[in-house]
N, C-alpha and C positions, 0 to 999 in steps of 0.2 A: 498495546505498547506505547503508541503515541499519546494516548490520554494520560497514561502514567508518567511519561516523560514531561508532558506539559504541566501536570499537576506538581511535579517535583523540580520544576525548572530552577526555582530560586535555590533550593538545597544543592542542586547539581552544579550551579554556575561556577563556583570556585575551582571545580575540577573538570569541567566539561563544556565545550562549545557545542551548541545544539542548533540544528535547523530542522524544522518540522514542515509538514505540508503547507501550512499557511505562510510560512516564511519563503517558500519557493513556488507560490501558486502560479505565477505566470509561466514558469518552466513546465509545470505539470500539465497545464492546459495545452501547451504545445506538444508535449510528449503524447498525450492522448490523441490529439489530431494526427500526429505522425504515425502512430501505431495503426490507425484506421486507414491512412493513405500514406504509405511509406515512400515518400519521394526525397531525394537528396537535399533539396532546398529546405524541406521541413526539418530534416535532421540538423542542418546547419543552423536553422532558426532556434531549434531546441538548444543546441550547444551554446549559442550566444546568450539565450535567455538564462540558462543555468549558470554560465560564467558571470552574468550580471548579478545573480543572487549571492555570489561569493565576494562581491566587491567590498562589502562592509567588514569582512573578516581580516584580522591581522595575520599576515603570513608567517610571522615569527612567534605567534601565540604558542606557548608550550602545552596548552591543554589539548587533549585529543578532540577531534571533531566528529560528531555523530550526526548523520543526515538520515532521517527516516521519513519516507513518503512512498507508499506503494504505487502511486501514480507515475513514479519515475520509470516503471516497467511498462507503462502504456495504459490504454483503456481496459477496464474490467471486461473480460469476455462475456458473451451472451447478450450484448446490446448492439444495435445498429448493424446487424448482420456480421458481427465481429466475433470470432470464436478462438482466439489464441493470443499468447504472449510472444509471438514470433519476432516482434520488434525489440524485445528487451535487450538482447545482446548488443545491438547497434546503439541503443540508448545508453547502456552502461558504458560502452566505449567512449561515447561523447562526454559522459560524466567524468570518466577518468582523465580524458584529455584536458578538460577544463580544470580539474583538480591539480594535474601536473603543471599546467601553466601558472596556476596561482601559488602552489606550494613547493614546486621544484620536482626534479626527477628522482630524488632519493627518498622522499617521504613514503612510508609504507601505506598502501591503500588496500582496504579489504571491502569487497562487495559481498554482502551477507543477505541471502534470500531466506525469508521464512516461507515454508511450504506446508502442504497438508497432504494427508492420504487422499487419493482421488475421490472416493465416495464423500468424505466430509467436505472436501473442497467444492465439489459440484453442488452440494446442498447449501453451502454458504453463499456461493455465487448466485444460485437461484433465489435465495431469500433476499439478498441485497438488490437484485434486479427487480423482483416483485415489489419490493419496498420503494424503489426510486424510479422505476419506469412502468409503462403500462403493459407488463407481461401478463398474459391471460392463460398460457399453456400450463398443464399440470407438470409435475416434476419429471415423471418418467419420459415424456416426450421432449421436454426441454433438455434433460441430461444427455440425451443422445447427441445433441449438437456440441456438447462440451467434452466428449470423451477424449478427443485428441488433445484439447487444451489442458486436460487434467494431468497430462504427463509432464508435470512441473520439473522433474529431475532432468528431462531432456533440455529444457530451457537453461537450467543451471549449467549443464555440461557444455552447451553451445556458447554460453557466455564465458565459461572457463577457457574454452578453446580460442575464442576471439581475443581474450585479454591475457593470454599466456605471456608471462614476463612483465606485464604492466600492472597487474593487480592480483591479489589473492582472492579467489572466488570460492565461497563456502555456502552451505545451506543447513538449516535446521528445521525439522518438522514441528509444527505447532503442538502436535500430540506429545512430543518429547519434553515439552516444558509445562504441560498442564498441571503437574503436581508441585511446581516450584512456586515459592511465595511471591516472587517478583516476575514470574513467567518469562516471556521472551525479553522483556526489558532487563531483567536481572542478568540474563545471558549476554545481552549486548554490553551492559556495563562491565561485566566480568571480562569480556574480551578486551575492553579498553583499559582494564585495571583501574576503574573508577570506584571510589569509596561509595557504598550504598547507604551510609549512615544518614538518616533523615528521609530516605526515599520511601514513599508509601506504595503499597501494592496497587496496581491499576484497578479501577472499578470494572466489574464484569457487566458488559453490555452486549448488544446484538444477539441476545439469546433467541434462538429460533423457536419461539413458542408456537405450537401447532395452531392454536386458536387464532393467534395474531396473523399468521401466514394465511389462513383461510379467509379471514376478514379482509385482508389486503387484496387477495385474489378476487373476492366478491366485488370489491370496489373497482378493481381494474376491469372487470367484466361488465360493469354497470353502464348506463347510458349517460353518466356524468360527462361534462366537457372536460378536456384535459386540465383546464384552469381550476374548475370546481373539484376535480379529482385530487389535484395536488393539495388544495386547501383541506379537503376531507381527510386525506391520508395524514397530513401533518397534525391536524387536530386529534385524530385517533391515536397516533403514535405518542403525542404529548400526553394524552390521558393514560396510555399504557405505562409510560415512564413514571408518571406521578403515582400510579398504583403499585409500582415496584416490579412490574413485569417488563423488564427492559426489552427494547426493540430498536 
């Protein structure tokens, strides 16, 4: 969704104000740290950093604002002995507080989570962590650590409970948008009543090709230093992308 929004940013600009992950990178770095070590000071730092990301926005701009960054929910599970999105409700409360301070108490705010079926979500998380970290375990062993974290609907409900009266909290499963031309991006724009004329479908990437996954696992299990491993994986994935097998 974020790739599609970034590619269509110019076409969307007359009707949409947009903040993506790169636009709020400092805030997402702190959100990840807080989710691993949820201390009040870290939450306050995140709130301040997120508020700073809003400073350049015009509070009387009539266009709807769309903020899309999965890291606002915290660190991806399955890394650094971290296995859940339990920090997401508090992080979302800090986001809403900053938005209210910037735009006022009456503006409608919606928190919209994209979720997945547990099995598909665990496979996706496993692939992402094999790709970006030195994960050496097979999927079956790794997935057992993610079983509780895969209950994404529980996180949505906890966030809804925490933000009752402050924001509308909803969710959509990725599987429910698979057959839509614009996918989740189209659903997001529809919720904001934004014209999709000139908006191109997002490119399909992060395909979990079995051969790619096995090659990455072999690299992780090798005797390469961490630095050499990072270079080798980047070179391999670049070659895969050029070949058309997205990873």
